[in-house]
N, C-alpha and C positions, 0 to 999 in steps of 0.2 A: 738419870731419873726416868723411870718408865712413864708411859702415857697415862696409866692409871693413877700414879702418884701426882702427875701434873694436874689431872682432872680433879683429884681430891683437894689439892692445894688451891686450885682455881675456885672451887665451890666454897671452901673455907674463907678465903680472902674476900670473895664476892659477898658472902653472907655477913661477914663481920662488918665490912664497910657499908653495906646496905642498911643494917640495923643501926650502926653508929650515925650514918647520914640522916636517916629518917628522924631519929631521936634528936639529933642536933638541930636539924631544920625546924622541927616543931618547937624546940626550946627558943631558938634565936628569933623566929618569927613571932612567937608569943611575947617575947620581951619587947620587940619592936612595936608590935601592934598595941601592947599595953601602954607604951610610952606616948604614942600619938593617935592610936585608934584607926590607922589608915590601912584598909584592906589592900590597896594597890601596892603598898610597900611589901606586904606579905606575899602577894602573888608574883611580884617582880623579883624579889630577893630569893625565894625558895629555889628556883633553878640554878642561880649563881652559887648559892651555898652548897647545893647538891653536887654540882660539878666540881667545886673546890674540894669537897670531901671525897669524891670518887676518884679524883686524879691519882693520889698515891696508891690506892688499891689497884687501879688499872695499870699503873706503871709496874707494880710488883708482879702482877699476873703476866704482863708482857715479858718481864725479865725471866720469869720461871720458864715460859714457853720458849723463849729465844735461846737460853743457855742449854736447854735440854739436849 
C-alpha cells in the first residue's frame, strides 16, 4: 500500500470515528444527565466514552501503517 493510500485510509478512519464518537458522547451524556441532572457525570464520562470509541479506530490506523 502506498503512502498516499495509507494517508487516505487514515483520514477516512479518523473522520468516521470522530463523527461517531462525538455523536455517541452527546447521546450518552444527554441520557445520563436527563436521568439525574448531574453535570459532573457529563464532564467526567465524556473523556472516558471518547477514549473507548477512539481506541478501535486508532488500532485500525496503527495496523494499516504497520503492515504497509
